[in-house]
C-alpha positions as CSV (number, residue, x, y, z in Angstrom):
1,X,63.8,164.9,100.1
2,X,64.7,161.4,101.1
3,X,62.3,159.1,102.6
4,X,63.2,156.6,105.3
5,X,60.8,153.9,104.1
6,X,62.2,151.3,101.7
7,X,61.1,151.3,98.1
8,X,58.5,148.7,97.1
9,X,61.0,146.7,95.0
10,X,63.4,146.4,97.9
11,X,60.7,145.2,100.2
12,X,59.7,142.5,97.7
13,X,63.2,141.1,97.8
14,X,62.9,140.4,101.4
15,X,59.3,139.3,101.2
16,X,58.9,135.6,101.9
17,X,55.7,133.7,102.1
18,X,55.6,130.1,103.3
19,X,53.4,129.1,100.4
20,X,56.0,130.1,97.8
21,X,58.6,127.5,98.9
22,X,56.2,124.7,99.7
23,X,57.5,121.3,98.4
24,X,54.2,119.5,98.5
25,X,54.0,119.8,94.7
26,X,57.6,118.6,94.1
27,X,57.7,116.0,91.3
28,X,60.6,113.9,90.0
29,X,60.3,113.7,86.2
30,X,61.5,110.8,83.9
31,X,64.9,112.2,83.0
32,X,65.8,113.1,86.6
33,X,64.7,109.7,87.8
34,X,66.7,108.0,85.1
35,X,69.9,109.9,86.0
36,X,69.4,109.2,89.7
37,X,69.0,105.4,89.0
38,X,72.0,105.4,86.7
39,X,74.2,107.2,89.2
40,X,73.2,104.8,92.0
41,X,73.8,101.8,89.7
42,X,77.3,103.1,88.8
43,X,78.2,103.5,92.4
44,X,76.9,100.1,93.3
45,X,78.8,98.4,90.4
46,X,82.0,100.3,91.3
47,X,81.7,99.2,95.0
48,X,81.1,95.5,94.0
49,X,84.0,95.6,91.6
50,X,86.3,97.0,94.2
51,X,85.3,94.3,96.7
52,X,85.8,91.6,94.1
53,X,89.3,92.9,93.2
54,X,90.2,93.1,96.9
55,X,89.1,89.6,97.6
56,X,90.4,87.8,94.6
57,X,93.5,89.6,93.4
58,X,95.3,90.7,96.6
59,X,97.2,88.2,98.8
60,X,95.1,86.8,101.6
61,X,97.7,86.5,104.3
62,X,99.1,89.5,106.1
63,X,102.6,90.5,105.1
64,X,105.1,90.4,107.8
65,X,107.9,92.9,107.0
66,X,110.2,91.5,109.8
67,X,110.0,87.9,108.7
68,X,113.0,86.2,107.3
69,X,113.1,85.8,103.5
70,X,113.0,82.3,102.2
71,X,116.4,80.7,101.5
72,X,117.8,81.3,98.0
73,X,118.1,78.3,95.9
74,X,121.3,78.1,93.9
75,X,120.8,78.6,90.2
76,X,121.6,75.7,88.0
77,X,124.1,76.8,85.5
78,X,123.2,76.1,81.9
79,X,126.4,77.7,80.6
80,X,129.5,76.1,79.3
81,X,132.3,74.9,81.5
82,X,135.4,77.1,81.6
83,X,137.5,74.6,79.6
84,X,135.0,74.8,76.7
85,X,135.0,78.6,76.9
86,X,138.8,78.8,76.8
87,X,138.9,76.5,73.8
88,X,137.0,78.9,71.5
89,X,139.0,80.5,68.7
90,X,140.5,83.9,69.4
91,X,141.4,86.2,66.5
92,X,142.7,89.7,66.1
93,X,140.5,92.2,64.4
94,X,141.9,93.5,61.2
95,X,140.4,96.3,59.2
96,X,140.9,94.6,55.8
97,X,139.1,91.4,57.0
98,X,136.3,93.4,58.6
99,X,134.0,92.9,55.6
100,X,133.6,89.3,56.7
101,X,133.0,90.2,60.4
102,X,130.4,92.1,62.3
103,X,131.3,95.7,63.0
104,X,130.2,95.7,66.7
105,X,129.8,93.3,69.6
106,X,126.1,92.7,70.0
107,X,126.5,92.0,73.7
108,X,128.1,95.3,74.7
109,X,127.3,97.2,71.5
110,X,130.9,98.4,71.4
111,X,132.7,98.6,68.0
112,X,135.6,96.4,67.1
113,X,139.0,98.2,66.7
114,X,142.1,97.3,64.8
115,X,144.2,94.7,66.7
116,X,141.5,93.9,69.3
117,X,141.0,90.3,70.4
118,X,137.7,88.7,69.4
119,X,136.3,85.2,69.9
120,X,134.6,83.4,67.1
121,X,131.8,81.0,67.9
122,X,132.3,77.8,65.9
123,X,128.8,76.9,64.6
124,X,127.7,80.3,63.4
125,X,131.0,82.2,63.0
126,X,129.7,85.3,65.0
127,X,132.4,87.4,66.6
128,X,132.4,89.0,70.1
129,X,134.7,90.7,72.5
130,X,136.5,88.0,74.5
131,X,135.3,89.4,77.9
132,X,131.7,89.8,76.7
133,X,131.2,86.4,75.3
134,X,133.0,84.7,78.2
135,X,130.6,86.3,80.6
136,X,127.7,85.3,78.4
137,X,128.8,81.7,78.0
138,X,129.2,81.1,81.7
139,X,125.4,81.4,82.0
140,X,124.2,80.5,78.5
141,X,125.2,77.8,76.0
142,X,124.0,79.5,72.9
143,X,125.1,82.3,70.6
144,X,123.8,85.7,71.8
145,X,122.9,86.8,68.3
146,X,121.4,83.7,66.5
147,X,120.8,81.4,69.6
148,X,122.5,78.4,67.9
149,X,123.7,75.9,70.5
150,X,127.5,76.0,71.3
151,X,127.5,72.7,73.2
152,X,129.3,69.8,71.5
153,X,127.7,66.4,72.0
154,X,130.3,63.7,72.8
155,X,128.2,61.1,71.0
156,X,128.6,62.7,67.5
């Protein structure tokens, strides 16, 4: 019937002889050696690049989070004075005259409506909402669209 001894194939699976797994004849061939050297070189270059970036690009001093920030310097205003802004021409938007004017304010991108107040800049004749261009001209002295200077030289 059944025998209690293992079959010859099953006993061969568990058979281990020390000469079978001897590594005295292990050899590294050309392709394996090339890939090992290439991998080592890649790791070395990556490590050196990381050290270079750390040393040259990052700030050298330690950052103190609790330190007081440097005092803010007041911005020098390059805009027009309020009297010059008030002296700009204010017109009412009319639909029949709209062919000559822009259809929207390029500062806020809002469209012009019938009867709305608009300011016209003298050198270039571009039109804007009064509030938009007043805010712009407090910090800038040029037309927002074409960048022509609005300043009037007193010597001319």
